[in-house]
C-alpha positions as a printed NumPy array, in Angstrom:
array([[  0.   ,   0.   ,   0.   ],
       [  1.818,   3.042,  -1.272],
       [  1.092,   6.525,  -2.518],
       [  3.73 ,   7.743,  -4.945],
       [  6.128,   5.057,  -3.738],
       [  5.725,   6.037,  -0.061],
       [  3.996,   3.719,   2.397],
       [  0.576,   4.851,   3.617],
       [  1.546,   3.654,   7.09 ],
       [  4.576,   5.961,   7.058],
       [  2.473,   8.91 ,   5.891],
       [ -0.072,   8.313,   8.656],
       [  2.732,   7.97 ,  11.206],
       [  4.149,  11.355,  10.212],
       [  0.647,  12.876,  10.379],
       [  0.255,  11.408,  13.873],
       [  3.563,  12.895,  14.968],
       [  2.569,  16.339,  13.7  ],
       [ -0.856,  16.127,  15.34 ],
       [  0.687,  15.053,  18.66 ],
       [  3.138,  17.954,  18.528],
       [  0.311,  20.373,  17.769],
       [ -1.79 ,  18.974,  20.622],
       [  1.125,  19.255,  23.028],
       [  2.043,  22.79 ,  22.022],
       [ -1.532,  24.04 ,  22.001],
       [ -2.274,  22.326,  25.317],
       [  0.748,  23.991,  26.912],
       [ -0.356,  27.312,  25.356],
       [  2.865,  27.696,  23.373],
       [  0.597,  28.003,  20.328],
       [ -2.548,  30.003,  21.084],
       [ -5.597,  28.389,  19.476],
       [ -9.268,  28.241,  20.383],
       [-10.432,  25.235,  22.362],
       [-12.58 ,  24.087,  19.434],
       [ -9.503,  23.768,  17.215],
       [ -7.674,  21.828,  19.93 ],
       [-10.68 ,  19.52 ,  20.326],
       [-11.082,  18.894,  16.571],
       [ -7.392,  18.103,  16.093],
       [ -7.631,  15.694,  19.024],
       [-10.465,  13.885,  17.276],
       [ -8.458,  13.851,  14.031],
       [ -5.515,  12.399,  15.977],
       [ -7.665,   9.537,  17.262],
       [ -8.933,   8.774,  13.748],
       [ -5.476,   8.917,  12.145],
       [ -3.913,   6.837,  14.939],
       [ -6.64 ,   4.197,  14.66 ],
       [ -6.249,   3.87 ,  10.885],
       [ -2.448,   3.873,  11.259],
       [ -2.632,   1.08 ,  13.852],
       [ -5.091,  -1.006,  11.876],
       [ -3.033,  -0.769,   8.685],
       [  0.116,  -1.616,  10.624],
       [ -1.599,  -4.631,  12.127],
       [ -2.899,  -5.81 ,   8.756],
       [  0.494,  -5.292,   7.067],
       [  2.299,  -7.648,   9.455]])
C-alpha cells in the first residue's frame, strides 16, 4: 500500500507525529488556538492513529 512510492503507514505515522506535537504545544499554550480547534485536532488524531494502527496490524 503506497502513494507515490511512499507507504501509507509511514504517511499516517508522520501525520500522527505532527498532530501530537500540535496537541502538546496548544495544550501547553505555546501556540494560542481556540479550544474548538484543539478539540477537533484531538479527534483527528484519534482517527489517524486508529487507521495507522489497523493498517500496521494488517500489514504484518
